[in-house]
C-alpha positions, 0 to 999 in steps of 0.5 A, spaced: 631 639 512 627 645 511 619 645 513 617 645 506 621 639 504 618 636 510 611 637 508 613 635 501 615 628 504 609 627 508 605 629 502 608 623 498 608 618 504 600 620 504 599 619 497 603 613 497 599 610 503 593 612 499 595 608 493 596 602 497 590 602 500 586 603 494 590 597 491 588 593 497 581 595 496 581 593 489 584 586 490 579 585 496 573 587 492 576 582 486 577 577 491 570 578 494 567 578 487 571 571 485 568 568 492 561 570 490 562 567 483 564 561 486 559 560 491 554 562 486 556 557 481 557 552 487 550 553 489 548 553 482 551 546 481 549 543 487 541 545 485 542 542 478 545 536 481 539 535 486 534 537 481 537 532 476 537 526 482 530 527 482 528 523 476 534 518 478 530 517 485 524 516 481 527 511 477 530 507 482 523 507 486 519 505 480 524 499 479 524 497 486 516 496 486 517 493 479 521 488 482 517 487 488 511 486 483 515 481 479 516 477 485 509 477 487 507 475 480 512 469 481 509 467 488 515 469 492 511 472 497 516 473 503 521 476 498 516 481 495 514 483 502 522 485 503 522 489 497 516 492 498 517 494 505 524 497 503 521 503 499 518 506 505 511 508 501 504 507 502 504 503 496 510 499 498 507 497 505 500 495 502 503 490 497 508 488 503 502 487 507 498 483 502 504 478 500 505 476 507 497 475 508 497 471 502 503 467 505 500 466 512 493 464 509 494 460 503 501 457 504 504 457 511 503 452 517 499 453 523 505 454 527 507 460 523 500 464 521 499 468 527 506 471 527 505 472 519 498 475 520 501 480 526 506 482 521 501 483 515 497 487 520 502 492 522 504 493 515 497 495 513 497 500 519 503 503 516 500 503 509 494 507 512 499 512 516 503 513 510 497 515 506 491 516 509 488 518 502 489 511 499 483 506 498 488 501 497 491 501 504 484 501 507 482 495 503 489 491 505 487 493 512 480 490 512 483 484 508 488 482 513 483 483 519 478 479 515 483 473 513 486 473 520 479 473 523 477 467 518 483 463 521 482 464 528 474 464 529 468 468 531 470 468 538 477 471 538 475 475 532 469 478 536 474 480 542 479 484 537 473 488 535 474 485 527 467 486 525 467 494 526 474 495 524 473 491 518 467 495 516 470 502 518 476 500 513 472 498 507 467 504 508 474 509 508 476 505 501 469 506 498 469 513 501 475 515 497 474 510 491 466 509 490 467 504 484 473 500 487 471 493 485 475 490 491 472 494 496 465 492 493 467 485 494 470 486 501 464 489 503 460 483 500 464 478 504 463 482 511 456 482 510 455 475 508 460 473 514 457 477 519 450 474 517 452 467 517 456 467 524 450 471 528 444 470 524 440 475 520 436 478 526 443 479 531 447 481 525 442 487 523 441 489 530 448 489 532 452 491 526 447 493 520 449 487 516 444 484 511 444 478 506 441 482 501 446 488 502 451 482 501 449 480 494 448 487 492 456 488 493 458 481 490 454 483 484 457 490 483 464 487 484 463 482 479 460 487 474 466 491 476 472 486 475 469 480 471 476 477 469 478 476 476 478 469 479 477 471 486 471 475 485 466 469 483 470 464 488 468 469 494 461 470 491 460 463 491 463 462 498 459 467 501 452 465 498 454 458 501 455 461 508 448 464 507 444 458 505 448 452 502 441 449 500 438 455 497 444 458 493 447 451 491 446 452 484 448 459 483 454 458 487 456 452 483 456 456 477 460 461 480 465 456 482 465 454 475 466 461 472 472 462 477 475 455 474 474 457 467 478 464 468 485 464 466 491 464 471 495 470 471 500 469 476 502 465 482 496 468 487 491 466 481 494 459 481 492 459 489 485 462 488 484 456 482 486 451 487 481 453 492 475 454 487 477 447 485 477 444 492 470 448 494 467 445 488 469 438 489 466 439 496 460 442 494 459 436 489 460 431 494 454 434 498 450 433 493 451 425 492 
């Protein structure tokens, strides 16, 4: 073959190779483009799916807390605790703690109370950890310690430092929600219980507790939640703790008010029973 023919053949081979390479590049670019489109589309689908799941999660949580509240209204307090705790939220932990504390204080026998109060306290602490800006979490923490303290007595309560811890928890609730009736009631109970346990002088000197402050907080709670049976009941008990002679008639009127308010749920029914029993005990002292 002549040199010219050889050069011509090589030229054709080079052109054919370039054509194939060009075709391959086109195919590669097309594949890469398709893959990018698939990846982008898949990512979009994933994002859309994730976003669309958010309302479903919110709905599921709302349904769960509603189920827990329904159980509480119906008096299934330990079931309430299980449902509420499973949410893993501050609101859920607070409701679970409240339910266990109600079960311990009003319903369970002496052999069960301590374990239930320990569980209620742990749940209340978890409520605060989950949301340090929740006034309800702090109130529930104070509530558990207060009810536990009433159960175990003054000496053991003092050994646990409950007086300071309860006051601090209620003050945190009031800092976050100054007009919260439940916090006013809790602070009234704290003042009256410390004064009745230590006497006016020691209560003021050691903790800053005061009889007049107790009455002021009770009055604010009554003004803020006039339809709640627990408020006049605890106000009456607080007055009787302070001075059952001077405040007897006022306490009697408050107990009658508590009894006359309608029962809204199972917890209210427990409060109603306690109000009836307290009034009967008070009337028996006057006979």
